[in-house]
C-alpha positions as CSV (number, residue, x, y, z in Angstrom):
1,M,0.0,0.0,0.0
2,L,1.2,3.5,-0.8
3,K,3.0,5.1,2.2
4,F,1.9,2.5,4.6
5,D,4.2,0.1,6.5
6,A,1.9,-2.6,8.2
7,E,4.7,-3.9,10.3
8,L,5.6,-0.4,11.5
9,F,2.0,0.3,12.3
10,L,1.6,-2.9,14.3
11,K,4.8,-2.1,16.1
12,I,3.9,1.5,17.0
13,V,0.1,1.1,17.6
14,G,-0.4,-2.6,18.2
15,Q,2.6,-3.0,20.6
16,E,4.2,0.0,21.9
17,A,1.0,2.2,22.4
18,L,-1.1,-0.6,23.9
19,A,1.8,-1.1,26.3
20,Q,0.7,2.2,28.0
21,R,-2.5,0.6,29.2
22,P,-1.1,0.2,32.8
23,E,0.0,3.7,32.9
24,I,-3.3,5.0,31.8
25,E,-5.2,2.8,34.1
26,R,-3.0,4.0,37.0
27,V,-3.6,7.7,36.1
28,V,-7.4,7.3,35.8
29,D,-7.6,5.2,39.1
30,E,-5.6,7.8,41.0
31,I,-7.9,10.5,39.8
32,A,-11.0,8.5,40.6
33,A,-9.8,7.8,44.0
34,K,-9.7,11.6,44.7
35,E,-13.2,12.0,43.2
36,F,-14.0,14.7,40.6
37,K,-17.2,16.6,39.5
38,N,-16.8,16.6,35.6
39,I,-14.7,15.9,32.6
40,F,-13.4,18.4,30.1
41,L,-12.1,17.2,26.7
42,I,-10.1,20.1,25.2
43,G,-8.4,20.6,22.0
44,S,-7.7,22.7,18.9
45,G,-8.6,21.8,15.3
46,G,-7.9,18.1,14.7
47,T,-7.5,17.4,18.4
48,I,-10.9,18.9,19.5
49,A,-12.4,16.9,16.7
50,M,-10.7,13.8,18.1
51,M,-12.5,14.5,21.5
52,Y,-15.9,14.6,20.2
53,P,-16.3,11.0,19.8
54,F,-15.5,10.4,23.5
55,E,-17.9,13.1,24.6
56,Y,-20.7,11.3,22.7
57,I,-19.4,8.0,24.2
58,L,-19.6,9.5,27.8
59,K,-22.9,11.1,27.2
60,S,-24.6,7.8,25.9
61,N,-22.8,5.3,28.2
62,S,-22.4,7.2,31.5
63,S,-23.9,9.6,34.1
64,L,-20.4,11.4,34.3
65,E,-20.8,15.0,33.3
66,V,-18.7,15.9,30.1
67,H,-17.8,19.0,28.1
68,A,-15.9,19.0,25.0
69,E,-14.4,22.6,24.4
70,I,-12.3,24.3,21.8
71,A,-9.2,25.5,23.7
72,A,-9.3,29.1,22.4
73,E,-12.9,29.6,23.2
74,L,-12.4,28.1,26.7
75,L,-9.8,30.7,27.5
76,V,-12.4,33.5,27.0
77,M,-15.8,32.2,27.7
78,N,-15.8,31.9,31.6
79,N,-17.2,28.4,31.7
80,R,-18.7,28.1,35.1
81,H,-18.5,24.3,35.1
82,L,-14.7,24.4,35.1
83,T,-13.4,24.2,38.6
84,K,-10.8,22.7,40.8
85,D,-13.0,19.5,40.7
86,S,-12.7,19.1,37.0
87,V,-10.6,16.6,35.2
88,C,-9.2,18.1,31.9
89,V,-7.8,16.1,29.0
90,F,-5.9,17.6,26.2
91,A,-4.1,16.4,23.1
92,S,-1.3,17.9,20.8
93,V,0.9,15.8,18.5
94,T,3.8,18.3,18.7
95,G,3.0,19.5,22.3
96,T,3.3,23.0,21.1
97,T,-0.2,24.1,19.9
98,K,-0.4,27.5,21.5
99,E,-4.1,27.6,22.4
100,T,-4.0,24.1,23.8
101,V,-0.9,24.8,25.9
102,A,-2.5,28.0,27.1
103,A,-5.8,26.2,28.1
104,A,-3.9,23.6,30.0
105,Q,-2.2,26.2,32.0
106,F,-5.4,28.0,32.5
107,C,-7.2,24.8,33.8
108,K,-4.3,24.0,36.0
109,D,-4.3,27.5,37.5
110,K,-7.9,26.8,38.4
111,G,-6.9,23.8,40.4
112,A,-8.2,21.3,37.8
113,T,-6.5,17.9,37.3
114,T,-4.9,17.8,33.8
115,I,-3.9,15.1,31.4
116,G,-2.0,15.5,28.2
117,L,-1.6,13.3,25.2
118,V,1.6,14.2,23.5
119,S,4.1,12.5,21.1
120,K,7.1,14.4,22.6
121,A,8.3,14.7,26.0
122,G,9.7,18.0,27.3
123,T,7.3,20.1,25.1
124,P,5.2,22.9,26.6
125,L,2.0,20.8,26.9
126,A,3.9,17.8,28.3
127,E,5.4,20.1,30.9
128,A,2.1,21.9,31.7
129,V,0.0,18.9,32.6
130,D,-0.2,17.0,35.8
131,F,-0.1,13.7,33.9
132,C,1.5,13.2,30.4
133,I,0.7,10.1,28.4
134,L,3.3,9.8,25.6
135,A,2.8,8.4,22.2
136,P,5.7,6.1,21.2
137,D,6.3,8.0,17.9
138,E,4.8,11.1,16.2
139,K,4.1,8.8,13.4
140,H,0.6,7.3,13.7
141,S,0.1,9.7,16.7
142,F,-3.6,10.0,16.1
143,D,-4.2,6.3,15.7
144,T,-2.4,6.1,19.0
145,F,-4.3,8.9,20.7
146,F,-7.5,7.3,19.7
147,L,-6.5,4.1,21.5
148,Y,-5.5,6.1,24.5
149,L,-8.9,7.9,24.7
150,Q,-10.7,4.5,24.4
151,L,-8.9,3.2,27.5
152,L,-9.0,6.5,29.4
153,T,-12.8,7.0,28.7
154,F,-13.9,3.5,29.3
155,R,-11.8,3.3,32.5
156,L,-13.4,6.3,33.8
157,I,-16.9,4.9,33.0
158,H,-15.8,1.5,34.7
159,N,-14.6,3.4,37.8
160,N,-18.1,5.0,38.0
161,D,-19.5,1.5,38.2
162,E,-21.1,1.7,34.7
163,F,-18.9,-0.5,32.7
164,P,-18.3,-3.9,34.2
165,Q,-17.1,-5.2,30.8
166,Y,-13.9,-3.1,30.9
167,D,-11.4,-6.0,31.1
168,Q,-12.9,-7.7,28.1
169,F,-13.1,-4.4,26.3
170,A,-9.4,-3.8,26.9
171,K,-8.6,-7.3,25.8
172,E,-10.4,-6.8,22.5
173,L,-8.7,-3.5,22.0
174,D,-5.5,-5.4,21.7
175,L,-6.8,-7.1,18.6
176,L,-8.0,-3.8,16.9
177,P,-4.7,-2.8,15.3
178,Q,-4.5,-6.1,13.4
179,G,-8.2,-5.7,12.3
180,I,-7.5,-2.1,11.2
181,V,-4.6,-3.3,8.9
182,Q,-6.9,-5.9,7.3
183,A,-9.6,-3.2,6.7
184,L,-7.0,-0.9,5.2
185,E,-5.9,-3.7,2.8
186,A,-9.6,-4.3,1.8
187,F,-10.3,-0.6,1.4
188,D,-7.2,0.5,-0.3
189,E,-8.4,0.2,-3.9
190,R,-11.6,2.0,-3.3
191,A,-9.5,4.8,-1.7
192,E,-7.2,5.0,-4.7
193,Q,-10.2,5.0,-7.1
194,F,-11.9,7.8,-5.2
195,A,-8.8,10.0,-5.4
196,I,-8.4,9.3,-9.1
197,K,-11.9,10.3,-9.7
198,H,-12.1,13.3,-7.4
199,K,-8.7,14.8,-7.7
200,D,-10.1,17.9,-9.4
201,T,-13.6,17.9,-7.6
202,G,-13.9,21.4,-6.2
203,Y,-16.3,20.8,-3.4
204,Q,-17.0,17.9,-1.2
205,M,-19.8,17.2,1.3
206,L,-19.1,15.0,4.2
207,V,-21.8,13.7,6.4
208,G,-21.7,11.8,9.6
209,A,-23.2,11.5,13.2
210,G,-22.8,10.0,16.6
211,N,-19.2,9.0,17.4
212,L,-18.1,9.5,13.9
213,W,-19.3,13.2,13.9
214,G,-15.8,14.3,15.2
215,N,-14.0,12.4,12.3
216,T,-16.4,13.9,9.7
217,Y,-15.6,17.4,11.0
218,S,-11.8,16.6,11.1
219,Y,-11.5,15.1,7.7
220,A,-13.4,18.1,6.0
221,M,-11.5,20.8,7.9
222,C,-8.1,19.4,8.7
223,I,-7.4,17.2,5.6
224,L,-9.4,18.4,2.7
225,E,-9.3,22.1,3.6
226,E,-5.9,22.4,5.4
227,M,-3.9,19.7,3.7
228,Q,-5.5,19.6,0.3
229,W,-6.9,23.1,-0.2
230,I,-10.2,21.6,-1.3
231,K,-13.5,23.3,-0.4
232,S,-15.5,21.2,1.8
233,K,-18.4,21.1,4.4
234,S,-19.0,18.8,7.3
235,I,-22.6,18.3,7.9
236,H,-24.2,16.4,10.8
237,A,-26.7,13.8,9.5
238,A,-29.3,15.0,12.0
239,E,-28.9,18.5,10.5
240,F,-28.7,17.7,6.7
241,F,-32.3,18.2,6.0
242,H,-32.4,21.7,7.6
243,G,-30.5,23.4,4.6
244,T,-27.8,21.4,3.1
245,L,-30.0,19.1,1.1
246,E,-30.9,22.0,-1.2
247,L,-27.3,22.1,-2.5
248,V,-27.2,18.5,-3.6
249,E,-27.2,18.0,-7.4
250,E,-26.6,15.3,-9.9
251,D,-22.8,15.9,-9.9
252,T,-22.3,16.8,-6.1
253,S,-19.7,14.7,-4.2
254,V,-21.4,13.4,-1.0
255,I,-19.3,11.3,1.3
256,L,-21.1,9.5,4.1
257,F,-19.4,8.1,7.2
258,K,-21.5,5.2,8.4
259,G,-20.8,4.1,11.9
260,E,-22.5,1.4,14.1
261,D,-23.9,3.3,16.9
262,E,-27.4,4.4,17.7
263,T,-27.1,7.2,15.2
264,R,-26.7,5.0,12.2
265,P,-30.3,5.5,11.1
266,L,-29.6,9.3,10.8
267,V,-27.0,8.7,8.2
268,E,-29.2,6.0,6.3
269,R,-31.7,8.7,6.1
270,V,-29.2,11.0,4.2
271,E,-28.3,8.0,2.2
272,R,-31.7,7.3,0.9
273,F,-32.1,10.9,-0.2
274,A,-28.7,11.3,-1.8
275,E,-28.7,8.2,-3.8
276,K,-31.9,9.7,-5.6
277,I,-30.2,12.9,-6.5
278,T,-26.4,12.5,-7.0
279,K,-24.4,10.1,-9.0
280,E,-21.3,10.8,-6.9
281,L,-22.3,9.2,-3.5
282,F,-19.4,7.6,-1.7
283,I,-20.1,5.6,1.5
284,L,-17.5,4.5,4.0
285,D,-19.1,2.0,6.3
286,T,-17.2,0.5,9.2
287,K,-19.7,-2.4,9.1
288,D,-18.1,-3.6,5.9
289,Y,-14.9,-4.8,7.8
290,A,-14.8,-8.0,9.7
291,L,-12.5,-7.0,12.7
292,D,-11.7,-10.6,13.8
293,G,-12.1,-11.2,17.5
294,I,-14.1,-7.9,18.2
295,S,-17.5,-8.7,19.7
296,E,-20.6,-6.9,18.3
297,E,-21.0,-5.0,21.6
298,F,-17.8,-3.0,21.2
299,R,-17.8,-2.5,17.3
300,K,-19.6,0.7,17.6
301,H,-16.8,2.1,19.8
302,F,-14.1,0.8,17.7
303,A,-15.6,2.3,14.5
304,I,-13.9,5.6,15.5
305,N,-10.4,4.1,15.1
306,V,-11.4,2.2,11.9
307,N,-12.9,5.1,10.1
308,W,-10.0,7.3,10.9
309,A,-7.4,4.8,9.6
310,L,-9.4,4.3,6.4
311,T,-9.8,8.0,5.6
312,G,-6.0,8.1,5.7
313,R,-5.8,5.9,2.6
314,I,-7.9,8.5,0.7
315,S,-5.4,11.2,2.0
316,V,-2.4,9.6,0.6
317,Y,-3.9,8.9,-2.8
318,L,-5.3,12.6,-3.1
319,E,-1.7,13.7,-2.3
320,R,-0.3,11.7,-5.2
321,E,-3.0,12.5,-7.7
322,R,-3.1,16.2,-6.9
323,N,0.6,16.4,-6.5
324,H,-0.1,18.3,-3.3
325,P,2.0,17.1,-0.3
326,L,-0.1,16.8,2.9
327,E,2.6,18.9,4.7
328,L,2.2,21.9,2.3
329,R,0.7,25.0,4.0
330,R,0.3,28.7,2.8
331,Y,-0.7,30.1,6.2
332,Y,-0.8,27.7,9.1
333,R,2.3,28.2,11.3
334,K,3.7,30.3,8.3
335,M,2.4,33.7,9.3
336,E,1.3,35.6,12.4
337,Y,-2.4,36.0,12.8
């Protein structure tokens, strides 16, 4: 597969990242022992999008109070729920994202407990938080962070006496990286054909819901817009029929992210509409992939990780077909604003 080393992926994500499970559990158990009032999931750009699935999971699987907040907005909004009894989780691949670092210090100054997911030790975010959980490598850092957030989230729910299946969940999580590799191999040709067909498509609609809404938002903004300069719009499936449907025409490219949680019927409703109008409907459905050893009960949660990995295959082929490196920027971290 283009720009993908399965052996390296399984080493970083399947071995080294999962080896952090005892440390993540230690951190969560220590925090739970002190008791807390609420959880804040905080990030900027791709990392706030990364938090949205776990806000959804906490809201739909636990009575724990949770808030997902954009770092820069949190700094100015005077959120009255943020107190010394809050647990705040941050993520930054480089550990240098200014707004996220500032938000971590802001929360710490309020006496909140802070946890950071970072790929580099000694960076500003790593130094600012109470607990730093390191990714083994900057490569595959988002895949790693998604694993960490699965463990962190469900350990919190488990310690709140709401998820007795945690040990089985964590055991099956060990199998997920291999399942992802198999899914990537099965999807790769579709990803390449999509990129070939749509390398010059000027506008993309992306639709998702539930625990895939964050991935939908992230892929439109961080990949298509930031990394490929393609005009795009992320639309929540529940809101698609309140405006966006009027823009769908015969040649409109509509990408549907179908997951396996309770919101799947919302995406299927959009699918039924779109297939009547456009000839350019592309569906990425996690249900199409076997994920050997993963029980039906947990598939809906692991759809987050699978969907993220699969979209990465589209990205590398768009990069090739458009001759536009994913690292190329005009403005981001290039100029002051």
